[in-house]
N, C-alpha and C positions, 0 to 999 in steps of 0.2 A: 625585678621589682622586690622590694623587701617591705614587712610589715615592722613599723618603731615601737619601741617599747613603749611609749609612752600612747597609744592607739590600743597595744594592748592591756595598760592599766586601765585605761579609758573604758575599754569592752567589761573587761573584770569588774569595776567600779556599777556598770549598768546593768551585769547579772554577778552576784557576788559567787552564785552557788552555781559553778561553772559545771559540776557534775549531773546535777541537776535541771538542767537547761537545755529545749529545745528552741530554733530558732525558727518557727514556719515561717515558709517562701522564701527566703535570705540563702546562701550560701557560705554556711562557716568558712574560715578558712583557718587551716592547722599548718604551723612552721615545723617541716620537716626537716632537721639541718640545715643544707644551705635553701632547701628548695621548700615549694610551697602547694600542697593538696589544699583539693575543695572541698569540701565533703558538702556532699546534699540535703535539700533539708530536710529533716524530721531525721538525721542521724546524727545522733548528741556521743558528748562524750558519757561513757557507761555509768550509771547510778552508783552513787558511793553507797556504803553505810552510817548513816550518821553518825557523827567522833563518838566516843562512850567514855565516861569521867573515870580517870585513871588507870585507862587500859590503850584507850585507839583516838587521834587525832586523824583528820583527813586535808590534805595539806596540793596547792597547785604551783605552779611552773609562773611567774609572772616574765621575767625577764632573765635574758645571759646563762648560768651554766650553777646549776645545784645540786648539790652532791650528799648523796644521803646510807646513813651509816646506822642499820638497826640493830637493837640491843643482841642477836645473835651476833653479827660479827659479817654479814651480809652486806655489800656498798652496793647504788647504783645513783647512774645521772639521774635526775627528773626529765622526764620526757612533756610532752603537748597535752596526756591525759593527766588529770588529779588522782593522787596513792590512799591509801587510805594504811596508817602507817603506826605502832607500838607506840605508847608513853616507856621514853627513855631515849629514843632513838636521837643518832649526833645530825644536825643540819649544817653543813655548809655551803653558807651564802656567800663567800669571800668574793664570787665575782657574777653573784647571781642576783634575783629577789626573790622570794616568796611568800605565797598567800598561806596563812593556818589559819586554821579551824577548829573550835576548842569545843567542846562541853561544857558549860557551867558546873560552877561548884552546888554540887546538890542543893537545898533550899535556900540559895541566891533568890531562888523567885525572880530567875529569866528564864524558865523553864516549863513547857505542857506537853501536855498529854497532846494537846492539840494544835500549838504552834511551839513547835519545839526551836530553840534557842542556840544558837553557838556562842563562841568567843571568836570575833574577826580579825586579826590583824595581821604584816605584813612588814619581814624581815629579810633587814640584808647588809654586806658589809661584813657581816661578820659570820663565826661559829657558833653554834650555841646547843644543848641537851634541854629536853622539855621534862615538864616534872607537874605531878598533880598529883593531891592527898588533902583528904575529909577533912584536917587542920587547919588548915593553907586557904585562904581567902580568893587565891589565885593562881591563874596558870603560871608556875616559875619559868621561866626562860634564862636556863644557866649559860655564860660566856662561858666557851672552850678556846682552849688550846692558849699558844700564846710564851712564849720563853722566860718567866720568872726569875728561871735560875737565872741567868744573864744578871738580872736586878744587881742581885745578891755579891754574886762575885764584881758585880763593881763599885758595890761602898764599903769602903774601910772596914766598918764597924757592924755592918748591917741596919745602922739607924734609916727613921726614917726621910733626918735633914741631909744624909747624904745619900740615898737614892735618887738616882737621875729623871729628870721627870722627859720622862719617854714613854710615847705608845707602843702597850704592849698586845691587844685586843678592843676590838669594839662590837657594838654591832647599832645601827640606824634602825628603826622601828614605826609606826606608822597604824591606826587601826581601830576597831568599835571594839571594846571588851574589856574585860581587866586579867592584865598581865602585870608581869614579878620580870621586871629582868634583874639580875645577880652578877654582881662583879666581886670582884676580890674582896673590896672596902666596902662596897654600899650596896643597895636593893632599890632597885624605883617602880614605886606599884601603881599604875593608870588604870584609869576606864575614860578609851578615846581618846587621845592625843597624839604627837606624834614628838620621839624623843628620840636621843644620841645617849645609851650608855658605853664609858671608855675609860679602861682600864691603862693606867698609867705605873710606870716602878711603884711610887712613890706616892698613889694611890687611884682613886676612883670617880669620875668627874662625868654628871648626869648631868644635859643640857636638855632644854623644854623648848622644843618650837611652837608648840600651839596645847593647849588646853593643860589642866595643873596635876602635875606630881607628886606622890609623896616621897619624899627619898629617906634610908632608914639610913644612919652609918654605923655599920657595922663592925665597929671597933669600938665606938662609945655610948653605941645603942641606943644617939641624941635621932630625933626625925625633925624632916623639917620637913616645908609644902614650895614647891618651887615653880612657880608661876611662868605663863608662854616670855621668852627673850631673857631667862636668868640659870643661873647653871647654880651645881651644890660637886663641891669637893669633899671627899671624904679622905684624909689622908691617914697613909699607911703609917702603922704602930711603930 
């Protein structure tokens, strides 16, 4: 017997804060490697501290294999329990999917003492760093990895026209909250949508599946509003 990633995703949709959830009267199912463990009623994922702006975030495994590297250099594979990790960590979701919960920018009006709020989104298909700063209006998700050196080597004179249109790295995202995915040549700022950021040798593509995304061309500084079903390509210089 196995539990599909779709079932796990649906569970997370109903109970988005896994670290704070107790399901009374129902045995929770936890996947442990290749087996299944039933957790008796009243036993919950340990309660995590809330994310702290500019310092920490909370993450939870949705499906697959997710590897985390902390700023200290320590690495671990994310298990069934949610984790409280520092800003600046590298999260590799090339073979998995992660739920990320971040504190909103101070002064954004999304949080109060009585009702703390978080920015909540899922990321998959690539590696990224997390960054937060008061001068930024959104939590930054910085695409990581990729061999751009091979792109330059393939070009005769280094011009964008001669660079191959080959994917170097990408990241899928879906969720609620204000996030900005930052590729090599474009940055996409969202508030609750489904989108893809894809770095090619010759530019960065932002494709929107649901919602609206504001895309800034990091080469020309031009800004475009991209709606569902459309995309924007920022060309390399």
